[in-house]
MDTraj code that builds the backbone (N, CA, C; nanometers):
import mdtraj as md
import numpy as np

residues = "UNK UNK UNK UNK UNK UNK UNK UNK UNK UNK UNK UNK UNK UNK UNK UNK UNK UNK UNK UNK UNK UNK UNK UNK UNK UNK UNK UNK UNK UNK UNK UNK UNK UNK UNK UNK UNK UNK UNK UNK UNK UNK UNK UNK UNK UNK UNK UNK UNK UNK UNK UNK UNK UNK UNK UNK UNK UNK UNK UNK UNK UNK UNK UNK UNK UNK UNK UNK UNK UNK UNK UNK UNK UNK UNK UNK UNK UNK UNK UNK UNK UNK UNK UNK UNK UNK UNK UNK UNK UNK UNK UNK UNK UNK UNK UNK UNK UNK UNK UNK UNK UNK UNK UNK UNK UNK UNK UNK UNK UNK UNK UNK UNK UNK UNK UNK".split()
xyz = np.array([
    [0.0833, -0.1166, 0.0000],
    [0.0000, 0.0000, 0.0000],
    [0.0887, 0.1242, 0.0000],
    [0.0338, 0.2307, -0.0537],
    [0.1073, 0.3566, -0.0639],
    [0.0230, 0.4704, -0.0093],
    [0.0899, 0.5653, 0.0554],
    [0.0228, 0.6889, 0.0936],
    [0.0618, 0.7938, -0.0094],
    [-0.0386, 0.8568, -0.0653],
    [-0.0160, 0.9659, -0.1597],
    [-0.0589, 1.0933, -0.0887],
    [0.0362, 1.1866, -0.0779],
    [0.0097, 1.3180, -0.0201],
    [0.0310, 1.4186, -0.1312],
    [-0.0645, 1.5067, -0.1462],
    [-0.0514, 1.6091, -0.2486],
    [-0.0840, 1.7451, -0.1890],
    [-0.0078, 1.8441, -0.2309],
    [-0.0319, 1.9823, -0.1911],
    [-0.0803, 2.0550, -0.3153],
    [-0.1978, 2.1163, -0.3060],
    [-0.2578, 2.1826, -0.4219],
    [-0.3054, 2.3227, -0.3843],
    [-0.3298, 2.4019, -0.4856],
    [-0.3852, 2.5362, -0.4660],
    [-0.5272, 2.5233, -0.4079],
    [-0.5653, 2.6132, -0.3175],
    [-0.6992, 2.6064, -0.2583],
    [-0.8116, 2.6087, -0.3629],
    [-0.7917, 2.6841, -0.4697],
    [-0.8977, 2.6933, -0.5709],
    [-0.9094, 2.5668, -0.6561],
    [-0.8140, 2.4743, -0.6438],
    [-0.8185, 2.3496, -0.7209],
    [-0.8576, 2.2293, -0.6365],
    [-0.8685, 2.2462, -0.5047],
    [-0.8923, 2.1313, -0.4171],
    [-1.0260, 2.0632, -0.4478],
    [-1.1311, 2.1394, -0.4756],
    [-1.2600, 2.0772, -0.5081],
    [-1.2476, 1.9920, -0.6350],
    [-1.1799, 2.0453, -0.7377],
    [-1.1628, 1.9708, -0.8626],
    [-1.0854, 1.8404, -0.8383],
    [-0.9811, 1.8480, -0.7571],
    [-0.9003, 1.7284, -0.7291],
    [-0.9833, 1.6260, -0.6522],
    [-1.0541, 1.6708, -0.5490],
    [-1.1348, 1.5774, -0.4705],
    [-1.2464, 1.5161, -0.5545],
    [-1.3071, 1.5947, -0.6419],
    [-1.4115, 1.5404, -0.7305],
    [-1.3511, 1.4420, -0.8297],
    [-1.2321, 1.4747, -0.8828],
    [-1.1638, 1.3838, -0.9748],
    [-1.1300, 1.2511, -0.9091],
    [-1.0854, 1.2553, -0.7829],
    [-1.0567, 1.1317, -0.7091],
    [-1.1843, 1.0526, -0.6839],
    [-1.2909, 1.1219, -0.6469],
    [-1.4196, 1.0553, -0.6255],
    [-1.4661, 0.9888, -0.7540],
    [-1.4610, 1.0618, -0.8654],
    [-1.5027, 1.0066, -0.9947],
    [-1.4166, 0.8874, -1.0362],
    [-1.2892, 0.8870, -0.9935],
    [-1.1975, 0.7780, -1.0277],
    [-1.2133, 0.6583, -0.9328],
    [-1.2993, 0.6721, -0.8313],
    [-1.3234, 0.5615, -0.7396],
    [-1.2452, 0.5670, -0.6102],
    [-1.1967, 0.6848, -0.5745],
    [-1.1186, 0.7024, -0.4512],
    [-1.1847, 0.8075, -0.3636],
    [-1.2919, 0.7706, -0.2923],
    [-1.3650, 0.8681, -0.2112],
    [-1.2977, 0.9007, -0.0780],
    [-1.2106, 0.8128, -0.0281],
    [-1.1509, 0.8301, 0.1047],
    [-1.0291, 0.9225, 0.0958],
    [-1.0480, 1.0465, 0.1379],
    [-0.9422, 1.1478, 0.1312],
    [-0.9459, 1.2289, 0.2604],
    [-0.8284, 1.2590, 0.3141],
    [-0.8179, 1.3495, 0.4281],
    [-0.7628, 1.4819, 0.3769],
    [-0.8242, 1.5924, 0.4206],
    [-0.7843, 1.7254, 0.3727],
    [-0.7433, 1.8120, 0.4909],
    [-0.6305, 1.8810, 0.4745],
    [-0.5806, 1.9722, 0.5775],
    [-0.5411, 2.1031, 0.5099],
    [-0.5801, 2.2150, 0.5694],
    [-0.5349, 2.3452, 0.5208],
    [-0.3944, 2.3691, 0.5747],
    [-0.3037, 2.4079, 0.4856],
    [-0.1643, 2.4317, 0.5228],
    [-0.1174, 2.5623, 0.4597],
    [-0.0009, 2.6091, 0.5003],
    [0.0633, 2.7229, 0.4359],
    [0.2077, 2.6864, 0.4085],
    [0.2644, 2.7485, 0.3079],
    [0.4037, 2.7221, 0.2759],
    [0.4440, 2.7936, 0.1492],
    [0.5619, 2.7584, 0.1026],
    [0.6116, 2.8154, -0.0220],
    [0.6964, 2.7101, -0.0909],
    [0.7065, 2.7249, -0.2209],
    [0.7867, 2.6337, -0.3001],
    [0.8974, 2.7083, -0.3712],
    [0.9249, 2.6661, -0.4933],
    [1.0329, 2.7270, -0.5711],
    [1.0113, 2.8756, -0.5966],
    [0.8852, 2.9179, -0.5997],
    [0.8578, 3.0587, -0.6289],
    [0.8931, 3.1492, -0.5113],
    [0.9236, 3.0901, -0.3956],
    [0.9653, 3.1640, -0.2757],
    [0.8620, 3.2670, -0.2307],
    [0.7378, 3.2367, -0.2464],
    [0.6327, 3.3283, -0.2039],
    [0.5848, 3.4152, -0.3172],
    [0.5180, 3.5208, -0.2803],
    [0.4555, 3.6099, -0.3772],
    [0.4832, 3.7536, -0.3360],
    [0.5298, 3.8355, -0.4303],
    [0.5573, 3.9766, -0.4019],
    [0.4469, 4.0606, -0.4646],
    [0.3872, 4.1467, -0.3812],
    [0.2872, 4.2435, -0.4260],
    [0.3371, 4.3794, -0.3801],
    [0.3940, 4.4557, -0.4736],
    [0.4548, 4.5840, -0.4374],
    [0.5747, 4.5600, -0.3478],
    [0.5741, 4.6224, -0.2322],
    [0.6841, 4.6061, -0.1371],
    [0.6609, 4.4920, -0.0382],
    [0.5452, 4.4287, -0.0467],
    [0.5110, 4.3241, 0.0495],
    [0.5382, 4.1863, -0.0115],
    [0.6058, 4.1003, 0.0671],
    [0.6318, 3.9626, 0.0252],
    [0.5494, 3.8694, 0.1130],
    [0.4678, 3.7877, 0.0477],
    [0.3892, 3.6859, 0.1169],
    [0.4638, 3.5543, 0.0977],
    [0.5349, 3.5116, 0.2025],
    [0.6158, 3.3909, 0.1854],
    [0.5492, 3.2664, 0.2428],
    [0.4294, 3.2819, 0.2963],
    [0.3510, 3.1673, 0.3397],
    [0.2175, 3.1735, 0.2667],
    [0.2065, 3.0940, 0.1625],
    [0.0872, 3.0946, 0.0789],
    [-0.0079, 2.9829, 0.1217],
    [-0.1381, 3.0092, 0.1193],
    [-0.2339, 2.9048, 0.1576],
    [-0.2368, 2.7930, 0.0534],
    [-0.2389, 2.6707, 0.1015],
    [-0.2490, 2.5507, 0.0176],
    [-0.3385, 2.4519, 0.0890],
    [-0.3734, 2.3450, 0.0211],
    [-0.4477, 2.2340, 0.0810],
    [-0.3651, 2.1077, 0.0625],
    [-0.3590, 2.0250, 0.1674],
    [-0.2893, 1.8975, 0.1570],
    [-0.3926, 1.7856, 0.1650],
    [-0.3852, 1.6952, 0.0701],
    [-0.4752, 1.5800, 0.0657],
    [-0.3939, 1.4537, 0.0882],
    [-0.4499, 1.3613, 0.1669],
    [-0.3862, 1.2328, 0.1950],
    [-0.4807, 1.1214, 0.1518],
    [-0.4279, 1.0179, 0.0888],
    [-0.5057, 0.8980, 0.0634],
    [-0.4117, 0.7787, 0.0551],
    [-0.4650, 0.6623, 0.0896],
    [-0.3885, 0.5380, 0.0844],
    [-0.4501, 0.4521, -0.0250],
    [-0.3644, 0.4003, -0.1130],
    [-0.4102, 0.3223, -0.2280],
    [-0.3242, 0.1967, -0.2437],
    [-0.3775, 0.0956, -0.3108],
    [-0.2949, -0.0207, -0.3437],
    [-0.1808, 0.0204, -0.4377],
    [-0.0686, -0.0477, -0.4264],
    [0.0483, -0.0163, -0.5099],
    [0.0132, -0.0078, -0.6580],
    [-0.0698, -0.1004, -0.7030],
    [-0.1027, -0.1085, -0.8454],
    [-0.1793, 0.0134, -0.8957],
    [-0.2420, 0.0904, -0.8058],
    [-0.3245, 0.2047, -0.8466],
    [-0.2485, 0.3371, -0.8464],
    [-0.1225, 0.3342, -0.8080],
    [-0.0446, 0.4573, -0.7910],
    [-0.0490, 0.5473, -0.9143],
    [-0.0133, 0.4975, -1.0301],
    [-0.0062, 0.5818, -1.1499],
    [-0.1424, 0.6387, -1.1878],
    [-0.2477, 0.5596, -1.1719],
    [-0.3835, 0.6042, -1.2038],
    [-0.4248, 0.7203, -1.1126],
    [-0.3963, 0.7077, -0.9823],
    [-0.4333, 0.8114, -0.8849],
    [-0.3507, 0.9379, -0.9080],
    [-0.2221, 0.9217, -0.9336],
    [-0.1372, 1.0384, -0.9608],
    [-0.1861, 1.1125, -1.0844],
    [-0.2245, 1.0417, -1.1871],
    [-0.2760, 1.1048, -1.3089],
    [-0.4058, 1.1797, -1.2778],
    [-0.4937, 1.1207, -1.1968],
    [-0.6199, 1.1881, -1.1604],
    [-0.5914, 1.3182, -1.0861],
    [-0.4932, 1.3163, -0.9973],
    [-0.4575, 1.4383, -0.9234],
    [-0.4003, 1.5418, -1.0194],
    [-0.3044, 1.5018, -1.1004],
    [-0.2402, 1.5967, -1.1925],
    [-0.3396, 1.6580, -1.2900],
    [-0.4276, 1.5761, -1.3434],
    [-0.5253, 1.6263, -1.4402],
    [-0.6166, 1.7325, -1.3799],
    [-0.6420, 1.7228, -1.2500],
    [-0.7359, 1.8146, -1.1855],
    [-0.6698, 1.9284, -1.1082],
    [-0.5409, 1.9178, -1.0787],
    [-0.4736, 2.0205, -0.9992],
    [-0.4004, 2.1242, -1.0834],
    [-0.3688, 2.0886, -1.2058],
    [-0.2887, 2.1776, -1.2901],
    [-0.3707, 2.2988, -1.3354],
    [-0.3087, 2.4161, -1.3305],
    [-0.3750, 2.5383, -1.3764],
    [-0.3215, 2.5735, -1.5148],
    [-0.4074, 2.5748, -1.6130],
    [-0.3663, 2.6118, -1.7489],
    [-0.2490, 2.5307, -1.7982],
    [-0.1442, 2.5995, -1.8411],
    [-0.0245, 2.5322, -1.8900],
    [0.0670, 2.4909, -1.7760],
    [0.0253, 2.5130, -1.6543],
    [0.1061, 2.4786, -1.5377],
    [0.1945, 2.5946, -1.4979],
    [0.2008, 2.6207, -1.3708],
    [0.2796, 2.7316, -1.3190],
    [0.3468, 2.6864, -1.1913],
    [0.4475, 2.7635, -1.1470],
    [0.4992, 2.7410, -1.0132],
    [0.3827, 2.7562, -0.9168],
    [0.3805, 2.6742, -0.8154],
    [0.2747, 2.6845, -0.7155],
    [0.1559, 2.5948, -0.7402],
    [0.1570, 2.5168, -0.8497],
    [0.0465, 2.4242, -0.8743],
    [0.0454, 2.3110, -0.7726],
    [0.1598, 2.2792, -0.7135],
    [0.1617, 2.1788, -0.6076],
    [0.2655, 2.0710, -0.6279],
    [0.2614, 1.9751, -0.5386],
    [0.3518, 1.8595, -0.5385],
    [0.2730, 1.7360, -0.5010],
    [0.3279, 1.6210, -0.5394],
    [0.2729, 1.4913, -0.4998],
    [0.3868, 1.4117, -0.4379],
    [0.3610, 1.3552, -0.3206],
    [0.4596, 1.2736, -0.2506],
    [0.4020, 1.1337, -0.2331],
    [0.4817, 1.0323, -0.2613],
    [0.4380, 0.8932, -0.2494],
    [0.5314, 0.8227, -0.1520],
    [0.4741, 0.7540, -0.0543],
    [0.5551, 0.6783, 0.0399],
    [0.4862, 0.5468, 0.0742],
    [0.5664, 0.4509, 0.1131],
    [0.5146, 0.3187, 0.1491],
    [0.4397, 0.3254, 0.2812],
    [0.3346, 0.2460, 0.2908],
    [0.2585, 0.2299, 0.4144],
    [0.2839, 0.0881, 0.4628],
    [0.3423, 0.0761, 0.5802],
    [0.3766, -0.0558, 0.6320],
    [0.2565, -0.1284, 0.6915],
    [0.1733, -0.0568, 0.7646],
    [0.0588, -0.1197, 0.8289],
    [-0.0577, -0.0213, 0.8351],
    [-0.1801, -0.0776, 0.8338],
    [-0.3022, 0.0020, 0.8475],
    [-0.3929, -0.0704, 0.9456],
    [-0.4464, 0.0039, 1.0414],
    [-0.5381, -0.0517, 1.1392],
    [-0.6670, 0.0283, 1.1374],
    [-0.7796, -0.0407, 1.1521],
    [-0.9079, 0.0255, 1.1663],
    [-0.9364, 0.0378, 1.3149],
    [-0.9529, 0.1603, 1.3611],
    [-0.9687, 0.1850, 1.5039],
    [-1.0951, 0.1199, 1.5583],
    [-1.2071, 0.1325, 1.4864],
    [-1.3344, 0.0820, 1.5394],
    [-1.3326, -0.0689, 1.5621],
    [-1.2673, -0.1442, 1.4734],
    [-1.2647, -0.2902, 1.4871],
    [-1.1358, -0.3407, 1.5500],
    [-1.0326, -0.2570, 1.5487],
    [-0.9034, -0.3007, 1.5986],
    [-0.8305, -0.3929, 1.5027],
    [-0.8850, -0.4096, 1.3821],
    [-0.8272, -0.5038, 1.2864],
    [-0.7170, -0.4402, 1.2038],
    [-0.6168, -0.5213, 1.1761],
    [-0.5109, -0.4817, 1.0840],
    [-0.5610, -0.5111, 0.9432],
    [-0.5452, -0.4135, 0.8550],
    [-0.5905, -0.4305, 0.7170],
    [-0.4740, -0.4716, 0.6285],
    [-0.5080, -0.5418, 0.5221],
    [-0.4083, -0.5785, 0.4224],
    [-0.4422, -0.5063, 0.2932],
    [-0.3519, -0.5105, 0.1974],
    [-0.3785, -0.4460, 0.0686],
    [-0.5004, -0.5091, 0.0028],
    [-0.5210, -0.6395, 0.0228],
    [-0.6377, -0.7076, -0.0345],
    [-0.7664, -0.6510, 0.0236],
    [-0.7689, -0.6285, 0.1557],
    [-0.8867, -0.5691, 0.2176],
    [-0.9105, -0.4277, 0.1682],
    [-0.8027, -0.3522, 0.1532],
    [-0.8147, -0.2148, 0.1049],
    [-0.8750, -0.2133, -0.0349],
    [-0.8268, -0.3019, -0.1223],
    [-0.8801, -0.3088, -0.2590],
    [-1.0273, -0.3452, -0.2575],
    [-1.0673, -0.4383, -0.1699],
    [-1.2070, -0.4820, -0.1625],
    [-1.2970, -0.3682, -0.1149],
    [-1.2508, -0.2850, -0.0206],
    [-1.3293, -0.1727, 0.0281],
    [-1.3530, -0.0690, -0.0797],
    [-1.2541, -0.0492, -0.1657],
    [-1.2639, 0.0546, -0.2691],
    [-1.3472, 0.0086, -0.3877],
    [-1.3676, -0.1205, -0.4025],
    [-1.4423, -0.1743, -0.5178],
    [-1.5905, -0.1524, -0.5013],
])
top = md.Topology()
chain = top.add_chain()
for i, resn in enumerate(residues, 1):
    res = top.add_residue(resn, chain, resSeq=i)
    for name in ("N", "CA", "C"):
        top.add_atom(name, md.element.get_by_symbol(name[0]), res)
traj = md.Trajectory(xyz[None], top)
């Protein structure tokens, strides 16, 4: 299993979440965050805004679905021809998953069955 974390522009978060839902991935955690990337913030006159609002989305998917989910995020998060600040996607391995209500450890097979 893999955890996919993506940071997107606030105005694109609805499109990304809808794209994931349409692709069959309804389980998403969303957190409002601030930060800056390569653009080093935004300058308006003499004022520099170096902490820009973003949204971070988290989801766990089977290994085999990684490329499909990344494509769904990219297709919905990109603004026009793409600009600095459109966001990032981070992929990392998930060693174990537990469901709190049942106390059960989940496997990738169970995760796939839940999403089907």
